[in-house]
TITIKE-321764 format. One record per residue (C-alpha): x, y, z; residue number from 1; residue in one letter. Coordinates in steps of 0.05 Angstrom, whole numbers. Layout:
% TITIKE-321764
+--------+--------+--------+------+-------+
|   east |  north |     up | baro | pakol |
+--------+--------+--------+------+-------+
|      X |      Y |      Z |  NUM |     A |
...
+--------+--------+--------+------+-------+
% end
This chain:
% TITIKE-321764
+--------+--------+--------+------+-------+
|   east |  north |     up | baro | pakol |
+--------+--------+--------+------+-------+
|  -2757 |  -2735 |    913 |    1 |     X |
|  -2765 |  -2748 |    987 |    2 |     X |
|  -2745 |  -2697 |   1036 |    3 |     X |
|  -2674 |  -2713 |   1069 |    4 |     X |
|  -2654 |  -2719 |   1141 |    5 |     X |
|  -2593 |  -2677 |   1168 |    6 |     X |
|  -2531 |  -2714 |   1187 |    7 |     X |
|  -2473 |  -2673 |   1214 |    8 |     X |
|  -2508 |  -2614 |   1182 |    9 |     X |
|  -2508 |  -2648 |   1116 |   10 |     X |
|  -2568 |  -2665 |   1075 |   11 |     X |
|  -2587 |  -2736 |   1053 |   12 |     X |
|  -2638 |  -2758 |   1001 |   13 |     X |
|  -2646 |  -2835 |   1001 |   14 |     X |
|  -2580 |  -2864 |   1005 |   15 |     X |
|  -2544 |  -2808 |    967 |   16 |     X |
|  -2508 |  -2756 |   1004 |   17 |     X |
|  -2518 |  -2686 |    971 |   18 |     X |
|  -2471 |  -2655 |   1020 |   19 |     X |
|  -2415 |  -2699 |   1048 |   20 |     X |
|  -2367 |  -2674 |   1095 |   21 |     X |
|  -2348 |  -2657 |   1168 |   22 |     X |
|  -2316 |  -2609 |   1219 |   23 |     X |
|  -2270 |  -2604 |   1277 |   24 |     X |
|  -2267 |  -2553 |   1328 |   25 |     X |
|  -2200 |  -2545 |   1371 |   26 |     X |
|  -2200 |  -2497 |   1430 |   27 |     X |
|  -2138 |  -2454 |   1444 |   28 |     X |
|  -2125 |  -2493 |   1509 |   29 |     X |
|  -2114 |  -2557 |   1470 |   30 |     X |
|  -2076 |  -2529 |   1410 |   31 |     X |
|  -2005 |  -2537 |   1437 |   32 |     X |
|  -2014 |  -2613 |   1449 |   33 |     X |
|  -1983 |  -2663 |   1402 |   34 |     X |
|  -2054 |  -2697 |   1391 |   35 |     X |
|  -2100 |  -2637 |   1405 |   36 |     X |
|  -2171 |  -2665 |   1426 |   37 |     X |
|  -2227 |  -2635 |   1386 |   38 |     X |
|  -2278 |  -2596 |   1429 |   39 |     X |
|  -2327 |  -2613 |   1375 |   40 |     X |
|  -2325 |  -2660 |   1316 |   41 |     X |
|  -2371 |  -2687 |   1265 |   42 |     X |
|  -2365 |  -2733 |   1204 |   43 |     X |
|  -2424 |  -2746 |   1157 |   44 |     X |
|  -2401 |  -2816 |   1150 |   45 |     X |
|  -2403 |  -2828 |   1227 |   46 |     X |
|  -2329 |  -2842 |   1226 |   47 |     X |
|  -2275 |  -2808 |   1273 |   48 |     X |
|  -2237 |  -2744 |   1262 |   49 |     X |
|  -2167 |  -2735 |   1292 |   50 |     X |
|  -2119 |  -2679 |   1297 |   51 |     X |
|  -2044 |  -2681 |   1296 |   52 |     X |
|  -1998 |  -2618 |   1315 |   53 |     X |
|  -1940 |  -2620 |   1266 |   54 |     X |
|  -1905 |  -2559 |   1288 |   55 |     X |
|  -1922 |  -2490 |   1318 |   56 |     X |
|  -1988 |  -2468 |   1286 |   57 |     X |
|  -1990 |  -2526 |   1237 |   58 |     X |
|  -2038 |  -2584 |   1242 |   59 |     X |
|  -2066 |  -2643 |   1202 |   60 |     X |
|  -2136 |  -2658 |   1211 |   61 |     X |
|  -2157 |  -2729 |   1191 |   62 |     X |
|  -2230 |  -2742 |   1173 |   63 |     X |
|  -2233 |  -2818 |   1165 |   64 |     X |
|  -2272 |  -2847 |   1106 |   65 |     X |
|  -2281 |  -2781 |   1071 |   66 |     X |
|  -2220 |  -2784 |   1027 |   67 |     X |
|  -2224 |  -2749 |    961 |   68 |     X |
|  -2182 |  -2701 |    919 |   69 |     X |
|  -2236 |  -2649 |    913 |   70 |     X |
|  -2289 |  -2611 |    954 |   71 |     X |
|  -2273 |  -2548 |    992 |   72 |     X |
|  -2246 |  -2527 |   1062 |   73 |     X |
|  -2264 |  -2468 |   1105 |   74 |     X |
|  -2222 |  -2448 |   1168 |   75 |     X |
|  -2229 |  -2398 |   1222 |   76 |     X |
|  -2184 |  -2383 |   1281 |   77 |     X |
|  -2219 |  -2396 |   1349 |   78 |     X |
|  -2183 |  -2348 |   1399 |   79 |     X |
|  -2193 |  -2287 |   1440 |   80 |     X |
|  -2125 |  -2262 |   1413 |   81 |     X |
|  -2105 |  -2236 |   1346 |   82 |     X |
|  -2097 |  -2300 |   1303 |   83 |     X |
|  -2101 |  -2320 |   1230 |   84 |     X |
|  -2113 |  -2385 |   1204 |   85 |     X |
|  -2121 |  -2417 |   1132 |   86 |     X |
|  -2108 |  -2481 |   1097 |   87 |     X |
|  -2046 |  -2509 |   1063 |   88 |     X |
|  -2085 |  -2556 |   1021 |   89 |     X |
|  -2125 |  -2620 |   1032 |   90 |     X |
|  -2135 |  -2688 |    995 |   91 |     X |
|  -2133 |  -2763 |    997 |   92 |     X |
|  -2093 |  -2792 |   1057 |   93 |     X |
|  -2036 |  -2842 |   1042 |   94 |     X |
|  -2084 |  -2900 |   1061 |   95 |     X |
|  -2130 |  -2881 |   1002 |   96 |     X |
|  -2191 |  -2877 |   1048 |   97 |     X |
|  -2187 |  -2815 |   1093 |   98 |     X |
|  -2182 |  -2744 |   1080 |   99 |     X |
|  -2123 |  -2701 |   1105 |  100 |     X |
|  -2133 |  -2626 |   1115 |  101 |     X |
|  -2072 |  -2582 |   1130 |  102 |     X |
|  -2086 |  -2521 |   1176 |  103 |     X |
|  -2038 |  -2467 |   1186 |  104 |     X |
|  -2043 |  -2409 |   1236 |  105 |     X |
|  -2006 |  -2345 |   1257 |  106 |     X |
|  -2003 |  -2286 |   1299 |  107 |     X |
|  -2008 |  -2212 |   1283 |  108 |     X |
|  -1939 |  -2211 |   1258 |  109 |     X |
|  -1947 |  -2272 |   1211 |  110 |     X |
|  -1906 |  -2316 |   1255 |  111 |     X |
|  -1931 |  -2386 |   1260 |  112 |     X |
|  -1967 |  -2392 |   1326 |  113 |     X |
|  -2012 |  -2449 |   1361 |  114 |     X |
|  -2084 |  -2428 |   1366 |  115 |     X |
|  -2152 |  -2457 |   1367 |  116 |     X |
|  -2188 |  -2466 |   1302 |  117 |     X |
|  -2249 |  -2491 |   1267 |  118 |     X |
|  -2244 |  -2529 |   1201 |  119 |     X |
|  -2299 |  -2552 |   1154 |  120 |     X |
|  -2295 |  -2598 |   1094 |  121 |     X |
|  -2353 |  -2601 |   1042 |  122 |     X |
|  -2362 |  -2643 |    982 |  123 |     X |
|  -2427 |  -2629 |    943 |  124 |     X |
|  -2468 |  -2666 |    891 |  125 |     X |
|  -2517 |  -2641 |    842 |  126 |     X |
|  -2586 |  -2630 |    873 |  127 |     X |
|  -2570 |  -2579 |    929 |  128 |     X |
|  -2601 |  -2512 |    939 |  129 |     X |
|  -2561 |  -2452 |    915 |  130 |     X |
|  -2490 |  -2466 |    932 |  131 |     X |
|  -2421 |  -2453 |    899 |  132 |     X |
|  -2351 |  -2463 |    918 |  133 |     X |
|  -2282 |  -2460 |    886 |  134 |     X |
|  -2206 |  -2465 |    902 |  135 |     X |
|  -2162 |  -2413 |    872 |  136 |     X |
|  -2087 |  -2429 |    874 |  137 |     X |
|  -2040 |  -2363 |    875 |  138 |     X |
|  -1999 |  -2353 |    815 |  139 |     X |
|  -2052 |  -2385 |    771 |  140 |     X |
|  -2060 |  -2353 |    701 |  141 |     X |
|  -2115 |  -2302 |    693 |  142 |     X |
|  -2171 |  -2313 |    679 |  143 |     X |
|  -2174 |  -2384 |    703 |  144 |     X |
|  -2232 |  -2435 |    710 |  145 |     X |
|  -2218 |  -2473 |    776 |  146 |     X |
|  -2204 |  -2549 |    778 |  147 |     X |
|  -2274 |  -2582 |    771 |  148 |     X |
|  -2255 |  -2629 |    829 |  149 |     X |
|  -2248 |  -2571 |    874 |  150 |     X |
|  -2305 |  -2527 |    848 |  151 |     X |
|  -2381 |  -2535 |    850 |  152 |     X |
|  -2441 |  -2493 |    822 |  153 |     X |
|  -2509 |  -2520 |    836 |  154 |     X |
|  -2535 |  -2488 |    773 |  155 |     X |
|  -2481 |  -2531 |    735 |  156 |     X |
|  -2453 |  -2467 |    701 |  157 |     X |
|  -2378 |  -2445 |    696 |  158 |     X |
|  -2337 |  -2409 |    752 |  159 |     X |
|  -2285 |  -2362 |    732 |  160 |     X |
|  -2232 |  -2323 |    770 |  161 |     X |
|  -2194 |  -2262 |    748 |  162 |     X |
|  -2134 |  -2228 |    778 |  163 |     X |
|  -2148 |  -2152 |    778 |  164 |     X |
|  -2082 |  -2131 |    813 |  165 |     X |
|  -2036 |  -2149 |    871 |  166 |     X |
|  -2085 |  -2187 |    918 |  167 |     X |
|  -2145 |  -2167 |    882 |  168 |     X |
|  -2192 |  -2220 |    848 |  169 |     X |
|  -2259 |  -2224 |    816 |  170 |     X |
|  -2299 |  -2288 |    818 |  171 |     X |
|  -2353 |  -2299 |    767 |  172 |     X |
|  -2405 |  -2353 |    786 |  173 |     X |
|  -2453 |  -2361 |    727 |  174 |     X |
|  -2529 |  -2369 |    734 |  175 |     X |
|  -2527 |  -2373 |    810 |  176 |     X |
|  -2550 |  -2300 |    814 |  177 |     X |
|  -2617 |  -2324 |    800 |  178 |     X |
|  -2624 |  -2332 |    873 |  179 |     X |
|  -2604 |  -2257 |    884 |  180 |     X |
|  -2661 |  -2238 |    836 |  181 |     X |
|  -2709 |  -2274 |    882 |  182 |     X |
|  -2688 |  -2228 |    940 |  183 |     X |
|  -2646 |  -2283 |    975 |  184 |     X |
|  -2572 |  -2258 |    965 |  185 |     X |
|  -2536 |  -2308 |   1006 |  186 |     X |
|  -2466 |  -2294 |   1036 |  187 |     X |
|  -2395 |  -2307 |   1016 |  188 |     X |
|  -2342 |  -2339 |   1059 |  189 |     X |
|  -2266 |  -2334 |   1042 |  190 |     X |
|  -2207 |  -2377 |   1068 |  191 |     X |
|  -2135 |  -2361 |   1051 |  192 |     X |
|  -2098 |  -2420 |   1016 |  193 |     X |
|  -2022 |  -2429 |   1023 |  194 |     X |
|  -1967 |  -2448 |   1068 |  195 |     X |
|  -1964 |  -2379 |   1098 |  196 |     X |
|  -2029 |  -2355 |   1131 |  197 |     X |
|  -2060 |  -2293 |   1094 |  198 |     X |
|  -2119 |  -2252 |   1104 |  199 |     X |
|  -2170 |  -2263 |   1047 |  200 |     X |
|  -2239 |  -2230 |   1052 |  201 |     X |
|  -2297 |  -2216 |   1011 |  202 |     X |
|  -2298 |  -2142 |    990 |  203 |     X |
|  -2368 |  -2147 |    958 |  204 |     X |
|  -2416 |  -2191 |    921 |  205 |     X |
|  -2476 |  -2178 |    874 |  206 |     X |
|  -2508 |  -2197 |    813 |  207 |     X |
|  -2477 |  -2178 |    745 |  208 |     X |
|  -2494 |  -2184 |    673 |  209 |     X |
|  -2441 |  -2188 |    617 |  210 |     X |
|  -2461 |  -2130 |    569 |  211 |     X |
|  -2430 |  -2168 |    508 |  212 |     X |
|  -2458 |  -2239 |    521 |  213 |     X |
|  -2518 |  -2226 |    563 |  214 |     X |
|  -2496 |  -2280 |    611 |  215 |     X |
|  -2513 |  -2269 |    685 |  216 |     X |
|  -2467 |  -2280 |    741 |  217 |     X |
|  -2458 |  -2272 |    816 |  218 |     X |
|  -2395 |  -2229 |    818 |  219 |     X |
|  -2354 |  -2232 |    883 |  220 |     X |
|  -2294 |  -2190 |    895 |  221 |     X |
|  -2238 |  -2218 |    942 |  222 |     X |
|  -2182 |  -2180 |    973 |  223 |     X |
|  -2120 |  -2213 |   1007 |  224 |     X |
|  -2070 |  -2184 |   1053 |  225 |     X |
|  -2010 |  -2206 |   1096 |  226 |     X |
|  -2017 |  -2205 |   1172 |  227 |     X |
|  -1996 |  -2131 |   1174 |  228 |     X |
|  -2049 |  -2110 |   1124 |  229 |     X |
|  -2003 |  -2103 |   1059 |  230 |     X |
|  -2040 |  -2127 |    997 |  231 |     X |
|  -2010 |  -2193 |    974 |  232 |     X |
|  -2026 |  -2246 |    922 |  233 |     X |
|  -2053 |  -2306 |    954 |  234 |     X |
|  -2093 |  -2370 |    942 |  235 |     X |
|  -2159 |  -2377 |    971 |  236 |     X |
|  -2224 |  -2419 |    976 |  237 |     X |
|  -2294 |  -2385 |    966 |  238 |     X |
|  -2360 |  -2411 |    987 |  239 |     X |
|  -2424 |  -2377 |    966 |  240 |     X |
|  -2487 |  -2404 |   1000 |  241 |     X |
|  -2562 |  -2383 |   1000 |  242 |     X |
|  -2596 |  -2409 |   1062 |  243 |     X |
|  -2540 |  -2457 |   1072 |  244 |     X |
|  -2561 |  -2492 |   1005 |  245 |     X |
|  -2631 |  -2508 |   1028 |  246 |     X |
|  -2684 |  -2528 |    978 |  247 |     X |
|  -2761 |  -2518 |    984 |  248 |     X |
|  -2766 |  -2592 |   1004 |  249 |     X |
|  -2701 |  -2598 |   1045 |  250 |     X |
|  -2683 |  -2548 |   1094 |  251 |     X |
|  -2610 |  -2548 |   1118 |  252 |     X |
|  -2600 |  -2538 |   1195 |  253 |     X |
|  -2557 |  -2479 |   1215 |  254 |     X |
|  -2552 |  -2401 |   1208 |  255 |     X |
|  -2517 |  -2351 |   1164 |  256 |     X |
|  -2514 |  -2275 |   1167 |  257 |     X |
|  -2479 |  -2214 |   1141 |  258 |     X |
|  -2461 |  -2168 |   1199 |  259 |     X |
|  -2468 |  -2103 |   1158 |  260 |     X |
|  -2463 |  -2048 |   1216 |  261 |     X |
|  -2399 |  -2051 |   1252 |  262 |     X |
|  -2411 |  -1994 |   1298 |  263 |     X |
|  -2481 |  -2004 |   1321 |  264 |     X |
|  -2488 |  -2025 |   1397 |  265 |     X |
|  -2541 |  -2075 |   1383 |  266 |     X |
|  -2579 |  -2089 |   1317 |  267 |     X |
|  -2613 |  -2141 |   1275 |  268 |     X |
|  -2570 |  -2156 |   1212 |  269 |     X |
|  -2602 |  -2143 |   1146 |  270 |     X |
|  -2657 |  -2194 |   1143 |  271 |     X |
|  -2649 |  -2207 |   1066 |  272 |     X |
|  -2580 |  -2238 |   1083 |  273 |     X |
|  -2601 |  -2275 |   1142 |  274 |     X |
|  -2622 |  -2348 |   1147 |  275 |     X |
|  -2638 |  -2391 |   1211 |  276 |     X |
|  -2669 |  -2458 |   1203 |  277 |     X |
|  -2706 |  -2449 |   1270 |  278 |     X |
|  -2742 |  -2388 |   1240 |  279 |     X |
|  -2711 |  -2339 |   1290 |  280 |     X |
|  -2676 |  -2275 |   1273 |  281 |     X |
|  -2605 |  -2267 |   1296 |  282 |     X |
|  -2580 |  -2206 |   1335 |  283 |     X |
|  -2512 |  -2172 |   1343 |  284 |     X |
|  -2488 |  -2137 |   1404 |  285 |     X |
|  -2422 |  -2094 |   1403 |  286 |     X |
|  -2382 |  -2102 |   1465 |  287 |     X |
|  -2326 |  -2057 |   1452 |  288 |     X |
|  -2277 |  -2042 |   1396 |  289 |     X |
|  -2275 |  -2102 |   1348 |  290 |     X |
|  -2316 |  -2146 |   1398 |  291 |     X |
|  -2385 |  -2172 |   1382 |  292 |     X |
|  -2434 |  -2224 |   1409 |  293 |     X |
|  -2478 |  -2258 |   1357 |  294 |     X |
|  -2542 |  -2284 |   1385 |  295 |     X |
|  -2569 |  -2344 |   1346 |  296 |     X |
|  -2633 |  -2373 |   1377 |  297 |     X |
|  -2650 |  -2445 |   1370 |  298 |     X |
|  -2585 |  -2480 |   1374 |  299 |     X |
|  -2546 |  -2514 |   1431 |  300 |     X |
|  -2482 |  -2478 |   1453 |  301 |     X |
|  -2446 |  -2544 |   1461 |  302 |     X |
|  -2451 |  -2567 |   1389 |  303 |     X |
|  -2432 |  -2543 |   1319 |  304 |     X |
|  -2378 |  -2501 |   1287 |  305 |     X |
|  -2377 |  -2428 |   1265 |  306 |     X |
|  -2339 |  -2397 |   1206 |  307 |     X |
|  -2326 |  -2323 |   1202 |  308 |     X |
|  -2296 |  -2277 |   1148 |  309 |     X |
|  -2278 |  -2201 |   1153 |  310 |     X |
|  -2316 |  -2159 |   1100 |  311 |     X |
|  -2292 |  -2099 |   1060 |  312 |     X |
|  -2219 |  -2091 |   1083 |  313 |     X |
|  -2159 |  -2124 |   1116 |  314 |     X |
|  -2190 |  -2137 |   1183 |  315 |     X |
|  -2190 |  -2212 |   1205 |  316 |     X |
|  -2240 |  -2239 |   1251 |  317 |     X |
|  -2238 |  -2297 |   1302 |  318 |     X |
|  -2289 |  -2338 |   1338 |  319 |     X |
|  -2283 |  -2326 |   1412 |  320 |     X |
|  -2325 |  -2352 |   1471 |  321 |     X |
|  -2395 |  -2380 |   1459 |  322 |     X |
|  -2445 |  -2376 |   1513 |  323 |     X |
|  -2522 |  -2391 |   1520 |  324 |     X |
|  -2571 |  -2443 |   1547 |  325 |     X |
|  -2567 |  -2516 |   1522 |  326 |     X |
|  -2624 |  -2531 |   1475 |  327 |     X |
|  -2647 |  -2457 |   1471 |  328 |     X |
|  -2595 |  -2411 |   1442 |  329 |     X |
|  -2523 |  -2396 |   1432 |  330 |     X |
|  -2485 |  -2332 |   1431 |  331 |     X |
|  -2423 |  -2333 |   1389 |  332 |     X |
|  -2364 |  -2287 |   1407 |  333 |     X |
|  -2331 |  -2254 |   1346 |  334 |     X |
|  -2267 |  -2209 |   1353 |  335 |     X |
|  -2238 |  -2172 |   1296 |  336 |     X |
|  -2169 |  -2146 |   1286 |  337 |     X |
|  -2125 |  -2104 |   1242 |  338 |     X |
|  -2050 |  -2108 |   1250 |  339 |     X |
|  -2060 |  -2139 |   1318 |  340 |     X |
|  -2104 |  -2082 |   1348 |  341 |     X |
|  -2180 |  -2090 |   1357 |  342 |     X |
|  -2221 |  -2059 |   1303 |  343 |     X |
|  -2293 |  -2052 |   1287 |  344 |     X |
|  -2308 |  -2091 |   1222 |  345 |     X |
|  -2364 |  -2120 |   1180 |  346 |     X |
|  -2363 |  -2194 |   1174 |  347 |     X |
|  -2397 |  -2256 |   1147 |  348 |     X |
|  -2419 |  -2313 |   1194 |  349 |     X |
|  -2441 |  -2384 |   1182 |  350 |     X |
|  -2462 |  -2433 |   1238 |  351 |     X |
|  -2470 |  -2508 |   1228 |  352 |     X |
|  -2498 |  -2549 |   1283 |  353 |     X |
+--------+--------+--------+------+-------+
% end
């Protein structure tokens, strides 16, 4: 199989897209307009993306020609203020051709509020590197196997979600832990799903073997909260990716990392969780309580989108300003909050050019 070429951060092999999708980034300054203009936008089918503001903090993102009732969606607030964003669902538009993604955002009190955001849609086919995603709808029975249209495991094995308690979930992704055993643990991004924006974060992920069956899994724990930090049941999407689903013969452009030291003034995140397609190591600088600058070498500041999840608690993180020299590097600002106050937090970050 011949190596592919990147298109909108997606990989192609021959005429078959292994990863189809796109993204839209809306800055806070445009978020109050009836038709917010994307600051950055991409569509793997080279079609337009458009945004419509339906009400305060509620948007419809239309990605033309990408219509499907499946795939997955990731959303992150883009703001220097305390904001929370998620998705209220996605699927085929009324015209049967395009994809509509519903984005919902709120402030630190849980009140719907306009804000900038980054949304990414991804629909995978067999043949990618290590990649898994799923959609879990709140109120589903436990355990549940997510809808096959909205879930994917590059190893072709089952995914199961179990509710452990209010706002506490365990996700079992069978066989993909082989990547962990090779010393490449990957990272987990979680996005809240529902009409009311929630905070859903990975609490941990690791390899696990069922002592009764001997089957091996990646086990990821997800905890969900309301805007004030109270544990609540919520739906969510989860994406697990190792080196952005690269293969030995097909490298995905972009970067990912786990920011594992929330108090360090400047450090290199754990290299085993890092990936940068330009072969540079990322650095993180703490600028003050809850404020971080993630230095990602090799990417143009004026392109791409970034997804962030808080880690290990109820803190929620936004993408703030980005700076750098075009064609050389970008510095992504990350701000983390808890109940509306800046707070130091670990986090997960994925950057797609």
